[in-house]
TORVO-655620 format. One record per atom (N, C-alpha, C): residue number from 1; residue in three letters; atom name; y, z negated, x. Coordinates in nm, 2 decimals, m for minus. Atoms other than C-alpha are relative to their C-alpha. Layout:
BEGIN
@seq=NUM | type=ALA | atom=CA | Y=Y | Z=Z | X=X
...
***
This chain:
BEGIN
@seq=1 | type=MET | atom=N | Y=m0.11 | Z=0.00 | X=0.08
@seq=1 | type=MET | atom=CA | Y=m0.01 | Z=0.00 | X=0.00
@seq=1 | type=MET | atom=C | Y=0.14 | Z=0.00 | X=0.09
@seq=2 | type=THR | atom=N | Y=m0.12 | Z=m0.02 | X=m0.08
@seq=2 | type=THR | atom=CA | Y=0.34 | Z=0.10 | X=0.14
@seq=2 | type=THR | atom=C | Y=0.10 | Z=m0.11 | X=m0.03
@seq=3 | type=THR | atom=N | Y=m0.10 | Z=0.09 | X=0.02
@seq=3 | type=THR | atom=CA | Y=0.64 | Z=m0.13 | X=0.18
@seq=3 | type=THR | atom=C | Y=0.07 | Z=0.04 | X=m0.14
@seq=4 | type=ALA | atom=N | Y=m0.07 | Z=m0.05 | X=0.13
@seq=4 | type=ALA | atom=CA | Y=0.82 | Z=0.09 | X=m0.09
@seq=4 | type=ALA | atom=C | Y=m0.07 | Z=m0.04 | X=m0.12
@seq=5 | type=THR | atom=N | Y=0.08 | Z=0.03 | X=0.13
@seq=5 | type=THR | atom=CA | Y=0.54 | Z=0.04 | X=m0.34
@seq=5 | type=THR | atom=C | Y=0.01 | Z=m0.15 | X=m0.03
@seq=6 | type=ILE | atom=N | Y=m0.01 | Z=0.14 | X=0.02
@seq=6 | type=ILE | atom=CA | Y=0.53 | Z=m0.33 | X=m0.28
@seq=6 | type=ILE | atom=C | Y=0.13 | Z=m0.04 | X=m0.06
@seq=7 | type=LEU | atom=N | Y=m0.13 | Z=0.04 | X=0.05
@seq=7 | type=LEU | atom=CA | Y=0.90 | Z=m0.36 | X=m0.33
@seq=7 | type=LEU | atom=C | Y=0.02 | Z=0.06 | X=m0.15
@seq=8 | type=GLN | atom=N | Y=m0.01 | Z=m0.05 | X=0.13
@seq=8 | type=GLN | atom=CA | Y=0.89 | Z=m0.14 | X=m0.64
@seq=8 | type=GLN | atom=C | Y=m0.07 | Z=m0.09 | X=m0.10
@seq=9 | type=ARG | atom=N | Y=0.06 | Z=0.10 | X=0.10
@seq=9 | type=ARG | atom=CA | Y=0.63 | Z=m0.37 | X=m0.80
@seq=9 | type=ARG | atom=C | Y=0.06 | Z=m0.13 | X=m0.01
@seq=10 | type=LEU | atom=N | Y=m0.08 | Z=0.12 | X=0.01
@seq=10 | type=LEU | atom=CA | Y=0.82 | Z=m0.68 | X=m0.71
@seq=10 | type=LEU | atom=C | Y=0.12 | Z=0.01 | X=m0.08
@seq=11 | type=MET | atom=N | Y=m0.12 | Z=m0.01 | X=0.08
@seq=11 | type=MET | atom=CA | Y=1.13 | Z=m0.54 | X=m0.86
@seq=11 | type=MET | atom=C | Y=m0.03 | Z=0.03 | X=m0.15
@seq=12 | type=VAL | atom=N | Y=0.04 | Z=m0.02 | X=0.14
@seq=12 | type=VAL | atom=CA | Y=0.96 | Z=m0.43 | X=m1.19
@seq=12 | type=VAL | atom=C | Y=m0.04 | Z=m0.14 | X=m0.06
@seq=13 | type=ALA | atom=N | Y=0.03 | Z=0.13 | X=0.04
@seq=13 | type=ALA | atom=CA | Y=0.82 | Z=m0.79 | X=m1.20
@seq=13 | type=ALA | atom=C | Y=0.12 | Z=m0.08 | X=m0.03
@seq=14 | type=GLN | atom=N | Y=m0.13 | Z=0.08 | X=0.01
@seq=14 | type=GLN | atom=CA | Y=1.16 | Z=m0.93 | X=m1.15
@seq=14 | type=GLN | atom=C | Y=0.09 | Z=0.04 | X=m0.12
@seq=15 | type=VAL | atom=N | Y=m0.06 | Z=m0.05 | X=0.13
@seq=15 | type=VAL | atom=CA | Y=1.31 | Z=m0.71 | X=m1.43
@seq=15 | type=VAL | atom=C | Y=m0.07 | Z=m0.05 | X=m0.12
@seq=16 | type=GLN | atom=N | Y=0.08 | Z=0.06 | X=0.11
@seq=16 | type=GLN | atom=CA | Y=1.03 | Z=m0.82 | X=m1.67
@seq=16 | type=GLN | atom=C | Y=0.04 | Z=m0.15 | X=m0.01
@seq=17 | type=ALA | atom=N | Y=m0.04 | Z=0.15 | X=0.00
@seq=17 | type=ALA | atom=CA | Y=1.11 | Z=m1.19 | X=m1.58
@seq=17 | type=ALA | atom=C | Y=0.13 | Z=m0.01 | X=m0.05
@seq=18 | type=HIS | atom=N | Y=m0.13 | Z=0.00 | X=0.05
@seq=18 | type=HIS | atom=CA | Y=1.48 | Z=m1.12 | X=m1.64
@seq=18 | type=HIS | atom=C | Y=0.01 | Z=0.01 | X=m0.14
@seq=19 | type=LEU | atom=N | Y=0.00 | Z=m0.04 | X=0.14
@seq=19 | type=LEU | atom=CA | Y=1.41 | Z=m0.97 | X=m1.98
@seq=19 | type=LEU | atom=C | Y=m0.06 | Z=m0.12 | X=m0.08
@seq=20 | type=ALA | atom=N | Y=0.06 | Z=0.11 | X=0.07
@seq=20 | type=ALA | atom=CA | Y=1.19 | Z=m1.27 | X=m2.08
@seq=20 | type=ALA | atom=C | Y=0.10 | Z=m0.12 | X=0.00
@seq=21 | type=LEU | atom=N | Y=m0.10 | Z=0.10 | X=m0.01
@seq=21 | type=LEU | atom=CA | Y=1.45 | Z=m1.52 | X=m1.96
@seq=21 | type=LEU | atom=C | Y=0.12 | Z=0.02 | X=m0.09
@seq=22 | type=GLY | atom=N | Y=m0.11 | Z=m0.04 | X=0.09
@seq=22 | type=GLY | atom=CA | Y=1.73 | Z=m1.34 | X=m2.14
@seq=22 | type=GLY | atom=C | Y=m0.05 | Z=m0.02 | X=m0.14
@seq=23 | type=ALA | atom=N | Y=0.05 | Z=0.04 | X=0.15
@seq=23 | type=ALA | atom=CA | Y=1.53 | Z=m1.35 | X=m2.47
@seq=23 | type=ALA | atom=C | Y=0.00 | Z=m0.14 | X=m0.03
@seq=24 | type=ALA | atom=N | Y=0.01 | Z=0.14 | X=0.03
@seq=24 | type=ALA | atom=CA | Y=1.46 | Z=m1.71 | X=m2.44
@seq=24 | type=ALA | atom=C | Y=0.14 | Z=m0.07 | X=0.00
@seq=25 | type=ILE | atom=N | Y=m0.14 | Z=0.06 | X=0.00
@seq=25 | type=ILE | atom=CA | Y=1.82 | Z=m1.80 | X=m2.35
@seq=25 | type=ILE | atom=C | Y=0.08 | Z=0.04 | X=m0.12
@seq=26 | type=GLU | atom=N | Y=m0.06 | Z=m0.04 | X=0.12
@seq=26 | type=GLU | atom=CA | Y=1.94 | Z=m1.60 | X=m2.64
@seq=26 | type=GLU | atom=C | Y=m0.04 | Z=m0.07 | X=m0.12
@seq=27 | type=GLU | atom=N | Y=0.06 | Z=0.08 | X=0.11
@seq=27 | type=GLU | atom=CA | Y=1.71 | Z=m1.77 | X=m2.88
@seq=27 | type=GLU | atom=C | Y=0.05 | Z=m0.14 | X=0.00
@seq=28 | type=LEU | atom=N | Y=m0.04 | Z=0.14 | X=0.00
@seq=28 | type=LEU | atom=CA | Y=1.82 | Z=m2.11 | X=m2.75
@seq=28 | type=LEU | atom=C | Y=0.16 | Z=m0.01 | X=m0.04
@seq=29 | type=ALA | atom=N | Y=m0.14 | Z=m0.01 | X=0.03
@seq=29 | type=ALA | atom=CA | Y=2.19 | Z=m2.00 | X=m2.77
@seq=29 | type=ALA | atom=C | Y=0.02 | Z=0.00 | X=m0.15
@seq=30 | type=LEU | atom=N | Y=m0.01 | Z=m0.01 | X=0.15
@seq=30 | type=LEU | atom=CA | Y=2.14 | Z=m1.90 | X=m3.14
@seq=30 | type=LEU | atom=C | Y=m0.03 | Z=m0.14 | X=m0.07
@seq=31 | type=TRP | atom=N | Y=0.04 | Z=0.13 | X=0.06
@seq=31 | type=TRP | atom=CA | Y=1.97 | Z=m2.24 | X=m3.22
@seq=31 | type=TRP | atom=C | Y=0.11 | Z=m0.10 | X=0.03
@seq=32 | type=THR | atom=N | Y=m0.10 | Z=0.09 | X=m0.02
@seq=32 | type=THR | atom=CA | Y=2.24 | Z=m2.43 | X=m3.04
@seq=32 | type=THR | atom=C | Y=0.13 | Z=0.02 | X=m0.08
@seq=33 | type=GLU | atom=N | Y=m0.12 | Z=m0.04 | X=0.08
@seq=33 | type=GLU | atom=CA | Y=2.52 | Z=m2.25 | X=m3.21
@seq=33 | type=GLU | atom=C | Y=m0.02 | Z=m0.03 | X=m0.15
@seq=34 | type=GLN | atom=N | Y=0.02 | Z=0.04 | X=0.15
@seq=34 | type=GLN | atom=CA | Y=2.36 | Z=m2.31 | X=m3.56
@seq=34 | type=GLN | atom=C | Y=m0.01 | Z=m0.16 | X=m0.01
@seq=35 | type=ASN | atom=N | Y=0.02 | Z=0.15 | X=0.00
@seq=35 | type=ASN | atom=CA | Y=2.33 | Z=m2.68 | X=m3.46
@seq=35 | type=ASN | atom=C | Y=0.13 | Z=m0.07 | X=0.05
@seq=36 | type=GLY | atom=N | Y=m0.13 | Z=0.05 | X=m0.04
@seq=36 | type=GLY | atom=CA | Y=2.70 | Z=m2.73 | X=m3.37
@seq=36 | type=GLY | atom=C | Y=0.04 | Z=0.01 | X=0.15
@seq=37 | type=GLY | atom=N | Y=m0.03 | Z=m0.01 | X=m0.14
@seq=37 | type=GLY | atom=CA | Y=2.70 | Z=m2.64 | X=m3.01
@seq=37 | type=GLY | atom=C | Y=0.05 | Z=0.14 | X=0.05
@seq=38 | type=ALA | atom=N | Y=m0.06 | Z=m0.14 | X=m0.02
@seq=38 | type=ALA | atom=CA | Y=2.92 | Z=m2.33 | X=m3.01
@seq=38 | type=ALA | atom=C | Y=0.04 | Z=0.02 | X=0.15
@seq=39 | type=GLN | atom=N | Y=m0.04 | Z=m0.02 | X=m0.14
@seq=39 | type=GLN | atom=CA | Y=3.05 | Z=m2.40 | X=m2.65
@seq=39 | type=GLN | atom=C | Y=m0.12 | Z=0.02 | X=0.09
@seq=40 | type=ALA | atom=N | Y=0.12 | Z=m0.02 | X=m0.08
@seq=40 | type=ALA | atom=CA | Y=2.71 | Z=m2.44 | X=m2.51
@seq=40 | type=ALA | atom=C | Y=m0.07 | Z=0.13 | X=m0.02
@seq=41 | type=ALA | atom=N | Y=0.06 | Z=m0.14 | X=0.03
@seq=41 | type=ALA | atom=CA | Y=2.59 | Z=m2.13 | X=m2.68
@seq=41 | type=ALA | atom=C | Y=0.09 | Z=0.11 | X=0.08
@seq=42 | type=GLN | atom=N | Y=m0.08 | Z=m0.09 | X=m0.07
@seq=42 | type=GLN | atom=CA | Y=2.88 | Z=m1.94 | X=m2.53
@seq=42 | type=GLN | atom=C | Y=m0.02 | Z=0.00 | X=0.14
@seq=43 | type=ASN | atom=N | Y=0.04 | Z=0.01 | X=m0.14
@seq=43 | type=ASN | atom=CA | Y=2.80 | Z=m2.07 | X=m2.18
@seq=43 | type=ASN | atom=C | Y=m0.13 | Z=0.07 | X=0.02
@seq=44 | type=ALA | atom=N | Y=0.13 | Z=m0.06 | X=m0.01
@seq=44 | type=ALA | atom=CA | Y=2.44 | Z=m1.95 | X=m2.23
@seq=44 | type=ALA | atom=C | Y=0.02 | Z=0.15 | X=0.00
@seq=45 | type=ARG | atom=N | Y=m0.02 | Z=m0.16 | X=0.01
@seq=45 | type=ARG | atom=CA | Y=2.56 | Z=m1.60 | X=m2.33
@seq=45 | type=ARG | atom=C | Y=0.08 | Z=0.05 | X=0.13
@seq=46 | type=ASP | atom=N | Y=m0.08 | Z=m0.03 | X=m0.12
@seq=46 | type=ASP | atom=CA | Y=2.80 | Z=m1.60 | X=m2.04
@seq=46 | type=ASP | atom=C | Y=m0.11 | Z=0.01 | X=0.12
@seq=47 | type=ALA | atom=N | Y=0.10 | Z=0.01 | X=m0.10
@seq=47 | type=ALA | atom=CA | Y=2.50 | Z=m1.68 | X=m1.81
@seq=47 | type=ALA | atom=C | Y=m0.09 | Z=0.14 | X=m0.01
@seq=48 | type=LEU | atom=N | Y=0.08 | Z=m0.12 | X=0.02
@seq=48 | type=LEU | atom=CA | Y=2.31 | Z=m1.38 | X=m1.97
@seq=48 | type=LEU | atom=C | Y=0.07 | Z=0.12 | X=0.07
@seq=49 | type=LYS | atom=N | Y=m0.07 | Z=m0.11 | X=m0.06
@seq=49 | type=LYS | atom=CA | Y=2.58 | Z=m1.15 | X=m1.83
@seq=49 | type=LYS | atom=C | Y=m0.05 | Z=0.02 | X=0.15
@seq=50 | type=ALA | atom=N | Y=0.06 | Z=0.00 | X=m0.13
@seq=50 | type=ALA | atom=CA | Y=2.46 | Z=m1.24 | X=m1.48
@seq=50 | type=ALA | atom=C | Y=m0.14 | Z=0.06 | X=0.02
@seq=51 | type=LEU | atom=N | Y=0.13 | Z=m0.06 | X=0.01
@seq=51 | type=LEU | atom=CA | Y=2.11 | Z=m1.16 | X=m1.57
@seq=51 | type=LEU | atom=C | Y=0.00 | Z=0.15 | X=m0.02
@seq=52 | type=ASP | atom=N | Y=m0.02 | Z=m0.15 | X=0.03
@seq=52 | type=ASP | atom=CA | Y=2.21 | Z=m0.82 | X=m1.71
@seq=52 | type=ASP | atom=C | Y=0.04 | Z=0.07 | X=0.12
@seq=53 | type=GLU | atom=N | Y=m0.04 | Z=m0.06 | X=m0.12
@seq=53 | type=GLU | atom=CA | Y=2.40 | Z=m0.74 | X=m1.40
@seq=53 | type=GLU | atom=C | Y=m0.10 | Z=0.01 | X=0.11
@seq=54 | type=SER | atom=N | Y=0.10 | Z=m0.01 | X=m0.10
@seq=54 | type=SER | atom=CA | Y=2.13 | Z=m0.82 | X=m1.16
@seq=54 | type=SER | atom=C | Y=m0.12 | Z=0.09 | X=m0.05
@seq=55 | type=SER | atom=N | Y=0.10 | Z=m0.08 | X=0.04
@seq=55 | type=SER | atom=CA | Y=1.88 | Z=m0.64 | X=m1.38
@seq=55 | type=SER | atom=C | Y=0.05 | Z=0.15 | X=0.02
@seq=56 | type=GLU | atom=N | Y=m0.05 | Z=m0.13 | X=m0.02
@seq=56 | type=GLU | atom=CA | Y=2.10 | Z=m0.33 | X=m1.37
@seq=56 | type=GLU | atom=C | Y=m0.01 | Z=0.04 | X=0.15
@seq=57 | type=LEU | atom=N | Y=0.01 | Z=m0.03 | X=m0.15
@seq=57 | type=LEU | atom=CA | Y=2.12 | Z=m0.35 | X=m0.98
@seq=57 | type=LEU | atom=C | Y=m0.15 | Z=0.02 | X=0.04
@seq=58 | type=ILE | atom=N | Y=0.14 | Z=m0.02 | X=m0.03
@seq=58 | type=ILE | atom=CA | Y=1.74 | Z=m0.38 | X=m0.96
@seq=58 | type=ILE | atom=C | Y=m0.05 | Z=0.13 | X=m0.05
@seq=59 | type=GLY | atom=N | Y=0.03 | Z=m0.13 | X=0.05
@seq=59 | type=GLY | atom=CA | Y=1.71 | Z=m0.08 | X=m1.19
@seq=59 | type=GLY | atom=C | Y=0.04 | Z=0.11 | X=0.09
@seq=60 | type=HIS | atom=N | Y=m0.05 | Z=m0.09 | X=m0.10
@seq=60 | type=HIS | atom=CA | Y=1.93 | Z=0.12 | X=m0.95
@seq=60 | type=HIS | atom=C | Y=m0.09 | Z=0.01 | X=0.11
@seq=61 | type=CYS | atom=N | Y=0.08 | Z=m0.01 | X=m0.12
@seq=61 | type=CYS | atom=CA | Y=1.73 | Z=0.02 | X=m0.65
@seq=61 | type=CYS | atom=C | Y=m0.14 | Z=0.05 | X=m0.02
@seq=62 | type=LEU | atom=N | Y=0.12 | Z=m0.07 | X=0.04
@seq=62 | type=LEU | atom=CA | Y=1.41 | Z=0.11 | X=m0.83
@seq=62 | type=LEU | atom=C | Y=0.00 | Z=0.15 | X=0.00
@seq=63 | type=GLU | atom=N | Y=m0.01 | Z=m0.14 | X=0.00
@seq=63 | type=GLU | atom=CA | Y=1.54 | Z=0.46 | X=m0.89
@seq=63 | type=GLU | atom=C | Y=0.02 | Z=0.05 | X=0.14
@seq=64 | type=GLU | atom=N | Y=m0.02 | Z=m0.04 | X=m0.14
@seq=64 | type=GLU | atom=CA | Y=1.64 | Z=0.49 | X=m0.52
@seq=64 | type=GLU | atom=C | Y=m0.13 | Z=0.00 | X=0.07
@seq=65 | type=LEU | atom=N | Y=0.13 | Z=0.00 | X=m0.05
@seq=65 | type=LEU | atom=CA | Y=1.29 | Z=0.38 | X=m0.42
@seq=65 | type=LEU | atom=C | Y=m0.09 | Z=0.11 | X=m0.05
@seq=66 | type=GLY | atom=N | Y=0.08 | Z=m0.11 | X=0.07
@seq=66 | type=GLY | atom=CA | Y=1.14 | Z=0.63 | X=m0.65
@seq=66 | type=GLY | atom=C | Y=0.02 | Z=0.13 | X=0.06
@seq=67 | type=LYS | atom=N | Y=m0.03 | Z=m0.12 | X=m0.06
@seq=67 | type=LYS | atom=CA | Y=1.32 | Z=0.90 | X=m0.47
@seq=67 | type=LYS | atom=C | Y=m0.07 | Z=0.03 | X=0.14
@seq=68 | type=GLU | atom=N | Y=0.05 | Z=m0.01 | X=m0.14
@seq=68 | type=GLU | atom=CA | Y=1.15 | Z=0.83 | X=m0.14
@seq=68 | type=GLU | atom=C | Y=m0.14 | Z=0.05 | X=m0.01
***
């Protein structure tokens, strides 16, 4: 297995983990908001932005690795 292949697999796993974390955080944010924690819910959604940004970067890196 080449280094590029290993990196691709690791990055795919990382994106999958980001998606799972994002879904869980969003569910918790919704529950928190419904139970009077609007500020905590907003903080959770702000944190989701960081996950989205890093997932996008990983996606671009995967594209580049796929070109090799």
